[in-house]
C-alpha positions, 0 to 999 in steps of 0.5 A: 933770509933770501939772498938777492944776487947782486949780479947776473953774468948769464942771461938770454933773451927773446933773440935767441929764438927759444926764450920765453917771450917775457925775456925781452931786454927791456922786461928784464933790465926792469926786473933787475931794477926791481931786484936791485941788482947792481949788473946784468950781463946780456950774453946772447947766443952766437952760433955764427955770423947770422948771430951778429945782428942780435948783439947789435940790436942788444947794443942799441937797446941798452944805450937807449935804456941805460940812462933810466936803469939804476943796474949797469947793463953790459952787452955780452955774448955767449960765442960757440966754440967752433965745432969745425976746429979742436983748438979753442977758437970761437966760431966767430970774433965778437965785435969790440963793443962786446964787453964780456964774453962767454966762450961755451961748448954746445956742440960736440967738435967735429959735428953739430950735434947737441947732447943731451938733446941729440943722441950720439951716434954709437959709430962715433968713437968715445976716445975720439970724442973726448980727446977732441973735447979736451983739446977745444976745452984747454984751447979755450982757457988760452983764448985772450977774447974769452972772459968766462967759460960757460957751463965748463964740463957739461958737454962732455959729461953728457957725451961719454960714459961714466968711465971717462969722468976721472980723465975729465976731471983731470983735464978740467983741473989742468984747464983750471989752473990756467984760467986762474993764472989768466984771470979767466972766470968760470960760469957757475950756471944754475940751468946747467944742472937740469941739462946734465944726466942723472948720474953726472947731475949730483957730481957737477959741484966737483967741478966748481970745487976743483976750480974754486981750489985752484984760484978760478974766479967763479961767477953766478949765472942763472942762464935765464931764458925767462924773466921769471928765473932771473936772479934765481939759483935753486940748483946752485943752492942745492950743490953749495953745502957740498962745496968747501971754502965758498959760500952761497953769499960769496958767489951772489955778491958782485966781486970787487974786480968785477965792479971796477971792470964795469965802474960800478959802486960796490958798496953793500946792500941788504938782503931780504 
């Protein structure tokens, strides 16, 4: 039985500049209706003030097409953590009309390097990278504007060696406790598995396990950049057998608290 996700909280469009031409707002919304999804969150990248016009465009299009869509369309944003500070602040405050904010660490703190595509210079101290990431990540958990942490831990796993893995996991465990208390969700992200190095890819499920054990709300995000992968989850499905106390069905069902937040009728639907 194929489970159709009832929602997707991490969706990109052609506005980001590196998505497939099929990923228009209108086509993604229409495909969500075909899949009978209940909620679709457009979470376009925000790298700085120059990205805010993209959010305004999404807002206007969503406002125009929502009456014809059965799926609830949410104007969200995936906002970068400011790489010039190590305290979890966002690179720019998202506008008030943004209904759901994902805070993501894409760039190494203090740089504009994007691992794994940008190699980490050998002269950069792994210890400083770890400490700056740790401060940034912990700060992100206290950021009141952030509803969900995007692909948690992915940056640091690609930036330092395996000798740091146990320390990374301890930071993640401390952060998970704070997110759980604050009701801040973590992104169970399908695309991130493909971006991790070989060593980390098989271990990333442990991040989701510790978050789940701490009581963090895990939300499904395809992180799609094309219409074909909307609502898909092959790498998540491969990881799920390792995770205890949480099923794929639970992850892909729209949580009641999220349905209430966005005024959605959350009656059950059939899977095919």
